[in-house]
C-alpha positions in Angstrom: 0.0 0.0 0.0 2.8 2.4 0.9 4.6 1.7 -2.4 1.3 2.4 -4.3 0.9 5.7 -2.4 4.5 6.7 -3.2 4.0 5.9 -6.9 0.8 7.9 -6.9 2.6 11.0 -5.4 5.4 10.7 -8.0 2.9 10.5 -10.9 1.0 13.5 -9.5 4.2 15.6 -9.2 5.3 14.7 -12.8 1.8 15.6 -14.0 1.9 19.0 -12.3 5.4 19.7 -13.7 4.1 18.9 -17.2 1.1 21.2 -16.7 3.4 24.0 -15.4 5.7 23.6 -18.4 2.9 23.7 -20.8 1.4 26.8 -19.1 4.8 28.6 -19.3 4.9 27.8 -23.1 1.4 29.1 -23.5 2.4 32.7 -22.7 5.1 35.1 -23.7 6.3 37.1 -20.7 8.3 40.3 -20.7 9.8 42.5 -18.0 9.5 46.3 -17.8 11.4 48.1 -15.0 12.2 51.5 -13.5 15.4 52.3 -11.5 16.5 55.5 -9.8 20.3 55.3 -10.2 21.1 57.8 -7.4 23.3 60.4 -8.9 24.9 58.6 -11.8 27.3 61.4 -12.6 30.5 61.3 -14.7 33.7 63.0 -13.3 33.8 65.9 -15.7 32.8 69.4 -14.6 30.0 70.7 -16.8 30.1 74.5 -16.5 26.4 74.7 -17.5 25.1 72.7 -14.4 25.8 72.4 -10.7 27.8 69.2 -10.8 30.9 70.3 -9.0 30.4 67.9 -6.1 30.9 65.0 -8.5 34.4 65.8 -9.5 37.7 64.7 -8.0 38.1 68.1 -6.3 34.5 68.3 -5.1 33.1 67.4 -1.7 32.3 63.8 -2.9 35.8 63.2 -4.2 34.2 61.6 -7.3 37.1 59.9 -9.1 37.1 57.7 -12.2 37.6 54.6 -10.1 34.6 55.4 -8.0 32.5 56.2 -11.1 33.5 53.0 -12.8 32.6 51.0 -9.8 29.2 52.7 -9.6 28.6 51.7 -13.3 29.6 48.1 -12.6 27.3 47.9 -9.6 24.3 49.4 -11.5 24.9 47.0 -14.4 25.0 44.1 -11.9 21.6 45.0 -10.5 20.1 45.5 -14.0 21.5 42.1 -15.1 19.4 40.3 -12.5 16.1 42.3 -12.6 13.3 40.1 -13.9 15.3 37.0 -14.5 12.9 35.1 -12.2 10.6 34.8 -15.3 12.7 35.8 -18.3 16.3 35.3 -19.1 16.5 38.5 -21.0 15.8 40.8 -18.0 14.1 44.1 -18.6 13.0 44.6 -22.2 12.5 48.3 -21.2 13.9 50.1 -18.3 13.3 53.7 -17.4 15.9 55.4 -15.3 16.3 58.7 -13.3 19.1 60.7 -11.6 21.5 60.5 -14.5 23.7 63.4 -15.5 23.6 63.0 -19.3 23.4 60.6 -22.2 27.1 59.8 -21.9 26.7 58.0 -18.6 24.0 55.8 -20.1 26.3 55.0 -23.1 28.9 53.8 -20.7 26.4 51.9 -18.6 25.1 49.8 -21.5 28.7 48.8 -22.4 29.2 47.1 -19.0 30.0 43.4 -19.4 27.0 42.2 -17.4 24.4 43.7 -19.7 26.4 44.4 -22.9 24.9 41.4 -24.8 21.4 42.8 -24.4 22.2 45.6 -26.8 20.3 48.3 -25.0 19.5 51.4 -27.0 18.9 54.8 -25.5 16.4 57.6 -25.6 17.5 60.7 -23.7 17.0 64.5 -23.6 18.7 67.1 -21.4 16.5 68.6 -18.7 16.5 72.1 -17.3 17.2 70.8 -13.8 19.9 73.0 -12.1 22.0 70.0 -11.2 21.8 68.6 -14.7 19.8 65.5 -13.6 17.7 63.8 -16.2 15.5 60.8 -16.8 16.3 58.3 -19.5 15.0 55.2 -21.3 16.8 52.0 -22.2 15.3 49.3 -24.5 16.2 46.1 -26.2 15.5 46.6 -29.9 14.5 43.0 -30.4 11.4 43.8 -28.3 10.8 47.4 -28.9 11.0 49.8 -31.9 10.8 53.5 -31.1 8.4 55.5 -33.4 8.4 58.8 -31.5 9.8 60.5 -28.4 9.3 63.8 -26.8 10.1 65.6 -23.6 7.7 67.8 -21.6 8.9 70.6 -19.3 7.0 71.2 -16.0 6.4 75.0 -15.5 4.9 76.5 -12.4 2.8 79.6 -13.0 4.3 82.6 -11.3 7.6 80.9 -10.5 10.0 81.5 -13.4 12.9 80.3 -11.3 11.5 76.8 -10.9 13.3 74.0 -12.8 13.0 70.3 -12.5 13.4 67.1 -14.5 11.5 66.9 -17.8 9.0 64.1 -18.3 9.9 61.8 -21.2 7.3 60.2 -23.5 8.5 57.3 -25.7 6.1 55.6 -28.1 6.8 52.5 -30.2 5.9 49.0 -31.3 6.3 46.3 -28.6 6.1 42.9 -30.2 3.1 44.0 -32.3 1.5 46.2 -29.7 1.7 50.0 -29.7 3.0 51.1 -26.3 3.5 54.5 -24.8 5.8 55.0 -21.8 6.1 58.2 -19.7 9.3 58.3 -17.5 9.1 60.7 -14.5 11.1 62.1 -11.7 8.8 64.4 -9.8 9.9 67.3 -7.6 11.3 66.3 -4.2 10.0 66.8 -0.7 12.6 69.3 0.1 11.2 71.9 2.5 8.6 69.4 3.8 6.0 67.1 2.2 3.1 69.5 2.7 4.9 72.6 1.5 6.2 70.8 -1.6 3.0 68.9 -2.4 1.7 71.4 -5.0 4.8 70.8 -7.1 4.1 67.1 -7.3 0.4 67.7 -7.9 1.4 69.9 -10.9 3.8 67.2 -12.1 1.0 64.6 -11.9 -1.3 67.0 -13.8 1.3 67.3 -16.6 1.7 63.5 -16.7 -2.0 62.9 -16.8 -2.4 65.6 -19.6 0.2 63.7 -21.7 -1.7 60.5 -21.1 -5.1 62.1 -22.0 -3.7 63.5 -25.2 -2.8 59.9 -26.2 -6.2 58.5 -25.1 -8.0 61.1 -27.1 -6.5 59.6 -30.3 -6.9 56.0 -29.1 -9.2 55.3 -26.2 -7.6 51.8 -25.9 -4.0 53.1 -25.8 -1.6 51.1 -23.8 0.2 53.6 -21.5 2.8 52.9 -18.8 3.5 55.7 -16.3 6.8 55.0 -14.5 9.2 56.9 -12.3 10.3 58.2 -8.9 7.2 60.2 -8.0 8.5 61.3 -4.6 5.0 60.4 -3.4 3.5 57.1 -2.3 0.7 55.3 -4.2 -1.9 56.6 -1.7 -0.9 60.2 -1.9 -2.9 63.0 -3.5 -0.8 63.4 -6.6 -1.2 59.8 -7.5 -4.7 59.0 -6.4 -6.5 62.2 -7.3 -4.4 63.8 -10.0 -3.2 60.8 -12.0 -6.5 59.1 -10.9 -5.4 55.6 -9.9 -7.1 52.5 -8.3 -5.7 49.3 -7.0 -8.2 46.9 -8.5 -7.8 46.3 -12.2 -11.2 44.5 -12.5 -13.2 47.5 -11.2 -11.6 50.6 -12.8 -14.0 53.6 -13.0 -14.1 55.8 -16.0 -10.8 57.6 -16.4 -8.9 55.6 -13.8 -5.5 54.0 -14.2 -4.4 50.8 -12.5 -1.6 51.1 -9.9 -0.3 47.7 -8.9 2.1 49.4 -6.4 -0.7 50.4 -4.1 -1.3 47.0 -2.7 2.4 46.4 -2.3 2.7 49.7 -0.3 -0.3 48.8 1.9 1.4 45.5 2.7 4.5 47.3 3.9 6.8 46.9 0.9 8.8 49.9 -0.1 11.6 50.9 -2.5 13.4 53.4 -0.2 13.6 54.1 3.5 13.8 57.3 5.5 13.9 57.5 9.3 12.9 53.8 9.6 9.8 54.3 7.4 9.4 52.7 4.0 8.2 54.6 1.1 7.2 53.4 -2.4 8.0 56.4 -4.5 9.1 54.2 -7.4 6.0 53.3 -9.3 4.7 51.7 -12.5 1.1 52.6 -13.4 -1.0 51.2 -16.2 -3.8 52.4 -18.5 -6.9 50.1 -18.5 -5.9 48.6 -21.9 -3.0 46.8 -20.1 -5.4 45.0 -17.8 -7.7 42.0 -18.4 -7.1 38.6 -20.0 -3.9 37.9 -21.9 -5.4 36.8 -25.2 -4.2 38.7 -28.2 -2.0 41.3 -26.6 0.2 42.0 -23.6 -1.5 42.6 -20.3 -0.4 43.0 -16.7 0.8 39.8 -15.0 2.6 40.8 -11.8 4.6 43.5 -10.0 7.7 43.3 -7.7 10.3 45.4 -5.9 13.8 44.1 -6.6 15.1 44.1 -3.1 17.7 41.3 -3.2 20.1 41.0 -0.3 23.1 42.2 -2.4 21.4 45.5 -2.9 20.8 45.9 0.8 22.8 47.4 3.7 23.6 44.5 6.0 25.1 46.2 9.1 24.9 49.4 11.1 22.3 52.1 11.6 20.8 51.6 8.1 20.7 47.8 8.1 17.9 46.7 5.8 18.0 50.0 3.7 19.1 50.0 0.1 22.9 50.0 -0.1 23.5 53.5 -1.5 26.5 55.3 -2.9 26.9 57.5 0.1 25.8 57.0 3.7 26.0 59.9 6.2 28.5 61.6 3.9 30.7 58.6 3.7 31.3 56.7 0.4 29.9 53.1 0.5 30.0 52.7 -3.3 26.9 50.6 -3.2 24.1 50.7 -5.8 21.4 53.2 -5.1 19.3 54.6 -2.3 16.3 53.2 -4.2 15.4 49.6 -5.0 14.4 49.0 -8.7 10.8 48.1 -9.4 9.4 46.0 -12.2 6.4 44.4 -13.8 5.8 41.5 -16.0 3.5 41.7 -19.0 2.2 38.5 -20.6 0.2 37.5 -23.6 -1.0 34.3 -25.1 1.7 32.6 -27.3 -0.2 31.9 -30.5 2.5 29.6 -31.7 1.9 27.1 -28.9 -1.9 26.8 -29.1 
C-alpha cells in the first residue's frame, strides 16, 4: 500500500510539472522596469550645471575609479532584474538621476548587460544639477516610433526648474506602447509645502496620457518613475486618478499595482525607519484584463535582493546606497528597482 501511495505521489508531481511547463509555453512574458540610479554622474565638470560635487576636487571626491565601480554595480543590478521569469531581463527600463546621455552610453557597455544591446532615448532637462531621466530598451522587443520631452512649468515661478517628463512611443512585439518616464519634484522643505509641485507634475503626466487617449481610447500607456510620493498620496490617487483593483476601474482611472504592495508594507526606499514606495509603475486600462491577443499586466515586484541591501549598522535593511552619512559606501542606489511582467498568449503554442 505504501509503495502504491508513493508511486501515486510521483505521478502527481510529474503531471503537475508537465502542466506548469505547458502553461509557461502558452504565454510570452516580458519584463519592464524602473530604476532611480542615485546620482549617476561622470567625473567631468560641466560649466552649465551644478555638478561640481561630482568631480575629484568636489566634496564627494568623485574619481574615475569610484564612477566606474558605480557603473559596474548598477549593471550588476540590472542584469538580475526580472530573471525570475525571463532570461533577457528588462526589455524596457526607465531610469532617473542620470547626468547625461554619456553615462548611459557607458552603462550599457558594461559586461553584465552588454549582450542585451540596449538602445537609449534621452533628452537634457533644465534641472539645475543637470539631472535627467532616460529610457533603455532592447531593440529585439521594442521599436521607437516617437519620443518627446515635456517641461514642467509652475505659474508665477520663473525660477523653478525640475526634470522633464519623457514620452517614448513605439511598437512592442506587435503592440503599440507608450511609456512616460518621470522624476517628480522632491519633498525638500517638507512634504506638505512641496506637495503642490508634485500635484502639478501629476497633472502634466495625466495631460500627456489624456492626449494619447483622445487619439486612441484603448491606448496602452505605462507611467513610471520616482514620483517622490507614495501610491496613496494625493498626486497619484487624485491627479493621476489611480485605483488598486484592475477589475473595477472607473471611467478615467488607471491601475496602480504598487498600491497593494505599499499597503502590505513593501517599499523601494527608506527614510527615518519608514518605508516609502516612491518608485511606481502605473498602467492604463488597456493593459489589464485577459492575456489573449496582446500584452496585459501579469505581476509586480520590488527588486530588493540582499546584495542591494545594507547588512550592518544604523541603516541595516535599507538600500545599499553610494553615500551613507556623507561617507562613500559605493553601493548601488538609495532606491530599489521596481518591475512588472506583462504577458500574452503565445499563439505559436496553441
